[in-house]
C-alpha positions as CSV (number, residue, x, y, z in Angstrom):
1,M,112.3,-136.9,62.6
2,A,111.9,-140.2,60.9
3,N,114.5,-141.9,59.0
4,P,115.0,-140.5,55.6
5,H,116.4,-143.7,54.5
6,L,112.9,-145.4,54.8
7,D,111.2,-145.8,51.2
8,D,107.7,-144.6,50.8
9,Q,105.8,-147.6,51.2
10,Q,107.5,-148.9,54.7
11,R,107.2,-145.5,56.2
12,S,103.3,-145.0,55.3
13,A,103.0,-148.6,56.6
14,T,104.7,-147.6,60.0
15,V,102.7,-144.5,60.4
16,R,99.5,-146.4,59.8
17,R,100.8,-148.3,62.4
18,L,101.6,-145.9,64.8
19,M,98.5,-143.7,64.4
20,S,96.6,-147.2,65.3
21,A,98.5,-147.8,68.2
22,R,97.9,-144.0,69.4
23,R,94.1,-144.5,68.8
24,A,94.3,-147.9,70.8
25,V,96.0,-145.9,73.5
26,R,93.4,-143.5,73.9
27,D,90.7,-145.9,73.6
28,A,92.2,-147.8,76.4
29,K,92.5,-144.9,78.6
30,A,88.8,-144.2,78.0
31,K,87.9,-147.7,79.1
32,G,90.1,-147.2,81.9
33,D,92.1,-150.5,80.8
34,P,95.8,-150.2,82.3
35,A,96.8,-153.5,80.8
36,A,95.6,-152.7,77.5
37,E,97.1,-149.1,77.5
38,A,100.5,-150.6,78.7
39,A,100.2,-152.7,75.6
40,A,99.1,-149.9,73.1
41,H,102.3,-147.8,74.8
42,R,104.4,-150.5,73.8
43,M,103.1,-150.6,70.0
44,V,103.7,-146.9,69.8
45,D,107.1,-147.2,71.2
46,K,107.8,-150.2,68.8
47,A,106.5,-148.0,65.7
48,K,108.4,-145.1,66.9
49,R,111.7,-147.1,66.8
50,A,110.8,-148.5,63.3
51,L,110.2,-144.9,62.1
52,G,114.0,-144.3,63.7
53,E,112.4,-141.7,66.1
54,R,113.7,-143.6,68.9
55,G,116.5,-145.6,70.1
56,P,119.8,-146.0,67.7
57,V,120.6,-143.0,65.7
58,W,120.2,-143.7,62.0
59,W,122.4,-140.7,61.1
60,S,125.9,-141.2,60.7
61,D,127.8,-137.6,60.7
62,G,128.7,-137.8,64.5
63,T,126.3,-135.4,65.8
64,P,124.8,-136.4,69.4
65,D,121.1,-137.2,69.8
66,F,119.4,-134.4,71.3
67,N,115.6,-136.1,70.4
68,R,115.0,-136.6,74.1
69,H,116.1,-133.5,75.8
70,M,114.1,-130.5,76.4
71,A,115.1,-127.8,73.9
72,K,116.3,-125.4,76.6
73,N,118.5,-128.1,78.2
74,S,120.5,-128.8,74.8
75,P,122.9,-127.1,72.5
76,Y,119.5,-125.3,71.0
77,A,118.7,-123.5,74.2
78,T,119.5,-119.9,72.6
79,W,117.8,-120.8,69.6
80,Y,114.4,-121.7,71.6
81,A,114.6,-119.1,73.9
82,D,114.6,-116.5,70.7
83,L,111.4,-118.5,69.4
84,S,109.8,-117.5,72.9
85,E,110.4,-114.2,72.4
86,D,109.5,-113.8,68.9
87,A,106.1,-115.4,69.8
88,G,105.6,-112.7,72.4
89,S,106.3,-109.6,69.8
90,G,103.6,-111.0,67.5
């Protein structure tokens, strides 16, 4: 989830940079250029940090950050398991 404190213009510009960086990763992989791919991954990371999706948490309610955890290994494990069961019943 992106930081809701970013203004629309800032968020939009950062998302454009993120999408451009992701295309650069794809293109570098297609060309078999590991140096360009590594540079593109760094651009993706930089954009994600600017959006608040990585790095220090932007919220201040004391809630822990589980963004980099698998749902099944977090306090959301039961909720996640219920989703899997619901998907099988449709």
